KOLDO-522938 format. One record per atom (N, C-alpha, C): residue in one letter; residue number from 0; x, y, z. Coordinates in Angstrom, 3 decimals. Layout:
<nodes>
NODE rest  nr       px       py       pz
NODE    A NUM        X        Y        Z
...
</nodes>
This chain:
<nodes>
NODE rest  nr       px       py       pz
NODE    M   0   38.529   87.812   -0.655
NODE    M   0   37.839   88.935   -0.161
NODE    M   0   36.175   88.406   -0.104
NODE    T   1   35.713   88.500    1.012
NODE    T   1   34.234   88.595    1.173
NODE    T   1   33.539   89.546    0.267
NODE    P   2   32.400   89.668    0.010
NODE    P   2   31.764   90.703   -0.627
NODE    P   2   31.697   91.949    0.233
NODE    A   3   31.591   91.853    1.314
NODE    A   3   31.856   93.217    2.186
NODE    A   3   32.812   94.103    1.885
NODE    E   4   33.998   93.013    1.931
NODE    E   4   35.443   93.670    1.907
NODE    E   4   35.584   93.934    0.211
NODE    Q   5   35.229   93.401   -0.243
NODE    Q   5   35.467   93.763   -2.066
NODE    Q   5   34.608   95.225   -2.137
NODE    F   6   33.452   95.184   -1.399
NODE    F   6   32.655   96.727   -1.541
NODE    F   6   33.459   97.760   -1.205
NODE    L   7   33.991   97.715    0.194
NODE    L   7   34.910   98.388    1.007
NODE    L   7   36.053   98.738    0.241
NODE    W   8   36.863   97.952   -0.323
NODE    W   8   38.023   97.973   -1.048
NODE    W   8   37.652   98.906   -2.561
NODE    D   9   36.675   98.779   -3.213
NODE    D   9   36.336   99.674   -4.376
NODE    D   9   36.022  101.120   -3.807
NODE    E  10   36.026  101.369   -2.675
NODE    E  10   35.966  102.665   -2.090
NODE    E  10   37.221  103.156   -1.452
NODE    L  11   38.221  102.313   -1.246
NODE    L  11   39.422  102.677   -0.418
NODE    L  11   40.420  102.616   -1.492
NODE    K  12   40.587  101.935   -2.642
NODE    K  12   41.659  101.643   -3.392
NODE    K  12   41.858  103.227   -4.312
NODE    N  13   43.203  103.254   -4.681
NODE    N  13   43.380  104.153   -5.785
NODE    N  13   43.440  105.597   -4.828
NODE    K  14   43.394  105.562   -3.696
NODE    K  14   43.764  106.911   -2.713
NODE    K  14   42.276  107.771   -3.057
NODE    K  15   41.354  107.272   -3.306
NODE    K  15   40.346  107.746   -3.242
NODE    K  15   39.595  108.693   -1.992
NODE    L  16   40.219  108.255   -0.797
NODE    L  16   39.771  108.913    0.380
NODE    L  16   41.043  109.599    0.834
NODE    G  17   42.196  109.765   -0.353
NODE    G  17   43.554  110.776    0.056
NODE    G  17   44.423  110.120    0.430
NODE    V  18   44.385  108.572    0.863
NODE    V  18   45.628  107.990    1.510
NODE    V  18   45.622  106.785    0.893
NODE    K  19   46.737  106.082    0.907
NODE    K  19   46.993  104.696    0.346
NODE    K  19   46.431  103.560    1.227
NODE    F  20   45.913  102.607    0.779
NODE    F  20   45.498  101.543    1.291
NODE    F  20   45.986  100.410    0.783
NODE    R  21   46.272   99.499    1.856
NODE    R  21   46.521   98.247    1.187
NODE    R  21   45.505   97.169    1.485
NODE    R  22   45.474   96.279    0.874
NODE    R  22   44.329   94.844    1.546
NODE    R  22   45.473   93.920    1.866
NODE    Q  23   45.460   93.065    2.916
NODE    Q  23   45.822   91.940    3.224
NODE    Q  23   47.483   92.392    3.391
NODE    H  24   47.735   93.170    4.136
NODE    H  24   49.076   93.454    4.354
NODE    H  24   49.459   92.976    5.467
NODE    I  25   50.919   92.202    5.414
NODE    I  25   51.374   91.537    6.678
NODE    I  25   51.811   92.552    7.752
NODE    I  26   51.452   92.755    8.841
NODE    I  26   52.145   93.626    9.757
NODE    I  26   52.392   92.468   10.932
NODE    D  27   53.780   92.453   11.167
NODE    D  27   54.125   91.162   11.905
NODE    D  27   53.518   89.697   11.454
NODE    N  28   52.841   89.183   12.497
NODE    N  28   51.828   88.103   12.426
NODE    N  28   50.784   88.336   12.358
NODE    Y  29   50.151   89.377   11.878
NODE    Y  29   49.146   89.755   11.619
NODE    Y  29   48.501   90.193   10.313
NODE    I  30   47.595   89.754    9.696
NODE    I  30   47.157   90.033    8.380
NODE    I  30   45.703   91.001    8.478
NODE    P  31   45.824   92.219    8.643
NODE    P  31   44.423   93.065    8.380
NODE    P  31   43.655   92.976    7.222
NODE    D  32   42.533   93.265    7.437
NODE    D  32   41.568   93.587    5.977
NODE    D  32   42.431   94.701    5.078
NODE    F  33   42.493   95.780    6.083
NODE    F  33   42.965   97.113    4.767
NODE    F  33   43.833   97.869    6.071
NODE    V  34   44.767   98.318    5.069
NODE    V  34   45.899   99.284    6.394
NODE    V  34   46.349  100.453    5.677
NODE    A  35   46.228  101.711    6.025
NODE    A  35   46.968  102.787    5.476
NODE    A  35   48.299  102.854    6.585
NODE    L  36   49.588  102.251    5.595
NODE    L  36   50.499  102.636    6.368
NODE    L  36   51.109  104.060    6.767
NODE    S  37   50.767  104.450    5.814
NODE    S  37   51.478  106.271    6.135
NODE    S  37   51.027  106.697    7.432
NODE    I  38   49.652  106.392    7.834
NODE    I  38   49.004  107.200    9.039
NODE    I  38   49.045  105.751   10.019
NODE    K  39   49.043  104.699    9.633
NODE    K  39   48.794  103.540   10.570
NODE    K  39   47.388  103.189   11.256
NODE    L  40   46.585  103.411    9.963
NODE    L  40   45.225  103.066   10.337
NODE    L  40   45.095  101.919    9.466
NODE    V  41   44.187  101.044   10.629
NODE    V  41   43.758   99.666   10.043
NODE    V  41   42.355   99.787   10.132
NODE    I  42   41.755   98.568    9.263
NODE    I  42   40.155   98.805    8.994
NODE    I  42   39.964   97.262    8.968
NODE    E  43   39.110   97.011   10.007
NODE    E  43   38.712   95.596    9.609
NODE    E  43   37.094   95.217    9.490
NODE    V  44   36.640   94.040    8.514
NODE    V  44   35.458   94.186    8.337
NODE    V  44   35.254   92.614    8.879
NODE    D  45   34.400   92.514    9.774
NODE    D  45   33.995   91.411   10.442
NODE    D  45   32.888   90.491   10.072
NODE    G  46   33.053   89.708    9.857
NODE    G  46   31.736   88.696    9.463
NODE    G  46   31.028   87.732   10.917
NODE    K  47   30.183   87.103   10.712
NODE    K  47   30.006   86.192   11.728
NODE    K  47   30.885   85.417   12.693
NODE    I  48   32.045   85.115   12.184
NODE    I  48   33.389   84.371   12.701
NODE    I  48   33.684   85.380   13.942
NODE    H  49   33.720   86.302   13.816
NODE    H  49   33.990   87.299   14.932
NODE    H  49   33.347   87.252   15.877
NODE    L  50   32.166   86.932   16.177
NODE    L  50   31.322   86.718   17.222
NODE    L  50   31.938   85.749   18.073
NODE    I  51   32.731   84.671   17.606
NODE    I  51   33.317   83.859   18.314
NODE    I  51   34.954   84.131   18.795
NODE    R  52   35.284   85.052   17.819
NODE    R  52   36.802   85.423   17.842
NODE    R  52   37.006   86.671   18.760
NODE    K  53   36.069   87.239   19.583
NODE    K  53   36.162   88.542   20.234
NODE    K  53   37.380   88.657   21.154
NODE    D  54   37.834   87.439   21.713
NODE    D  54   39.258   87.803   22.733
NODE    D  54   40.273   87.774   21.719
NODE    E  55   40.088   87.145   20.653
NODE    E  55   41.466   86.799   19.596
NODE    E  55   41.569   88.507   18.965
NODE    D  56   40.468   88.948   18.454
NODE    D  56   40.202   90.356   18.044
NODE    D  56   40.677   91.424   18.943
NODE    T  57   40.308   91.300   20.102
NODE    T  57   40.611   92.136   21.186
NODE    T  57   42.379   91.917   21.116
NODE    S  58   42.827   90.983   21.643
NODE    S  58   44.150   90.855   21.546
NODE    S  58   44.874   91.538   20.836
NODE    R  59   44.564   90.978   19.622
NODE    R  59   45.259   91.628   17.820
NODE    R  59   45.121   93.369   18.062
NODE    T  60   43.700   93.641   18.588
NODE    T  60   43.798   95.197   18.338
NODE    T  60   44.614   95.805   19.509
NODE    F  61   44.728   95.081   20.626
NODE    F  61   45.772   95.493   21.652
NODE    F  61   47.110   95.830   21.256
NODE    W  62   47.287   94.680   20.862
NODE    W  62   48.916   94.546   20.086
NODE    W  62   49.036   95.598   18.963
NODE    L  63   48.078   95.858   18.235
NODE    L  63   48.492   96.523   16.915
NODE    L  63   48.212   98.252   17.622
NODE    N  64   47.701   98.641   18.416
NODE    N  64   47.547   99.999   19.073
NODE    N  64   48.904  100.152   19.687
NODE    S  65   49.635   98.990   20.559
NODE    S  65   50.712   99.305   21.222
NODE    S  65   51.752   99.382   20.273
NODE    I  66   51.827   99.268   18.977
NODE    I  66   52.959   99.450   18.107
NODE    I  66   52.294  100.651   17.249
NODE    G  67   51.151  101.527   17.605
NODE    G  67   51.015  102.520   17.152
NODE    G  67   50.202  102.699   15.823
NODE    Y  68   49.163  101.764   16.128
NODE    Y  68   48.013  101.681   14.763
NODE    Y  68   46.816  101.939   15.497
NODE    K  69   45.990  102.614   14.751
NODE    K  69   44.788  102.753   15.037
NODE    K  69   43.753  101.709   14.448
NODE    V  70   43.010  101.099   14.933
NODE    V  70   41.991   99.841   14.394
NODE    V  70   40.624  100.419   14.537
NODE    I  71   40.209  100.110   13.424
NODE    I  71   38.860  100.609   13.518
NODE    I  71   37.903   99.224   12.767
NODE    R  72   36.707   98.999   13.280
NODE    R  72   35.989   97.770   12.748
NODE    R  72   34.600   98.196   12.518
NODE    F  73   34.241   97.626   11.456
NODE    F  73   32.969   97.374   10.743
NODE    F  73   32.257   96.165   10.406
NODE    K  74   31.109   95.714   11.099
NODE    K  74   30.289   94.356   10.689
NODE    K  74   30.221   94.597    9.088
NODE    N  75   30.288   93.208    8.226
NODE    N  75   29.844   93.215    7.055
NODE    N  75   28.266   93.867    6.807
NODE    E  76   27.510   93.694    7.571
NODE    E  76   26.279   94.491    7.787
NODE    E  76   26.163   95.896    7.215
NODE    E  77   27.324   96.541    7.914
NODE    E  77   27.319   98.040    8.035
NODE    E  77   27.917   98.406    7.065
NODE    V  78   29.030   97.621    6.300
NODE    V  78   29.472   97.766    5.382
NODE    V  78   28.612   97.822    4.033
NODE    I  79   27.663   96.658    3.677
NODE    I  79   27.064   96.585    2.643
NODE    I  79   25.607   97.570    2.963
NODE    N  80   24.972   97.797    4.137
NODE    N  80   23.497   98.393    4.091
NODE    N  80   23.912   99.971    4.390
NODE    N  81   25.286  100.224    4.571
NODE    N  81   25.408  101.769    4.961
NODE    N  81   26.877  102.258    4.652
NODE    I  82   27.221  102.049    3.305
NODE    I  82   28.592  102.637    3.030
NODE    I  82   28.826  103.869    3.135
NODE    A  83   28.065  104.743    3.139
NODE    A  83   28.307  106.215    3.386
NODE    A  83   28.550  106.433    4.859
NODE    E  84   27.921  105.813    5.844
NODE    E  84   28.170  105.772    7.297
NODE    E  84   29.757  105.459    7.501
NODE    V  85   29.758  104.407    7.265
NODE    V  85   31.021  103.517    6.996
NODE    V  85   32.343  104.798    6.551
NODE    L  86   32.290  105.086    5.531
NODE    L  86   33.255  105.995    4.721
NODE    L  86   33.403  107.407    5.537
NODE    E  87   32.081  107.762    6.113
NODE    E  87   32.460  109.114    6.889
NODE    E  87   33.259  108.672    8.562
NODE    K  88   32.980  107.686    8.582
NODE    K  88   33.854  107.389   10.201
NODE    K  88   35.439  107.156    9.597
NODE    I  89   35.377  106.394    8.420
NODE    I  89   36.810  106.382    7.950
NODE    I  89   37.495  107.715    7.484
NODE    K  90   36.593  108.406    6.986
NODE    K  90   37.623  110.279    6.922
NODE    K  90   37.650  110.769    8.326
NODE    L  91   36.733  110.446    8.858
NODE    L  91   37.062  111.459   10.417
NODE    L  91   38.277  110.696   10.897
NODE    E  92   38.786  109.367   10.728
NODE    E  92   39.857  108.810   11.160
NODE    E  92   40.885  109.431   11.045
NODE    I  93   40.788  109.332    9.492
NODE    I  93   41.926  109.934    8.385
NODE    I  93   42.039  111.584    9.046
NODE    R  94   40.976  112.344    9.090
NODE    R  94   41.477  113.926    9.319
NODE    R  94   42.189  113.826   10.528
NODE    L  95   41.797  112.870   11.528
NODE    L  95   42.210  112.883   12.850
NODE    L  95   44.014  112.295   12.881
NODE    L  96   43.915  111.427   12.261
NODE    L  96   45.447  110.982   12.199
NODE    L  96   46.512  111.853   11.312
NODE    T  97   45.666  112.911   10.496
NODE    T  97   46.608  113.589    9.390
NODE    T  97   46.440  114.900   10.019
NODE    S  98   45.846  115.505   10.826
NODE    S  98   45.814  116.981   11.681
NODE    S  98   47.214  117.259   12.002
NODE    P  99   47.679  118.294   11.568
NODE    P  99   49.302  118.393   11.966
NODE    P  99   49.228  118.938   13.379
NODE    G 100   48.119  119.606   13.824
NODE    G 100   47.692  120.357   14.990
NODE    G 100   47.812  118.944   16.155
NODE    L 101   47.150  117.989   15.647
NODE    L 101   46.727  116.898   16.841
NODE    L 101   48.051  115.534   16.888
NODE    S 102   47.928  115.439   18.188
NODE    S 102   48.725  114.088   17.793
NODE    S 102   47.890  113.156   18.460
NODE    K 103   48.063  111.907   18.266
NODE    K 103   47.249  110.935   18.678
NODE    K 103   46.685  110.676   20.220
NODE    G 104   45.591  110.485   20.475
NODE    G 104   44.880  110.753   21.789
NODE    G 104   44.270  112.027   22.348
NODE    E 105   44.525  112.970   21.363
NODE    E 105   44.052  114.352   21.605
NODE    E 105   42.740  114.671   20.871
NODE    E 106   42.018  113.492   20.095
NODE    E 106   40.603  113.939   19.848
NODE    E 106   39.902  114.342   20.764
</nodes>
């Protein structure tokens, strides 16, 4: 894991946000950084390499969306420099995906 991934993992592990996250869990031919299988939420932490892999990332996100996963991405710098905001965005997605009255797409 990169330092940013490790930093975020420290905040996600042990159900700290109310759902179980796994790291580097295989979904078909894709290995996302973090995934909460119970709510189909994928979190990616992107380093500089992703600047040249935008098309590949877009294709993977589209494919994951097509099988029911919500994908959110953060840059390394966001995680390291503003973890509180990153966690708030993740908590919002968790609330949206676990709200009994809302289905995906009604946000």
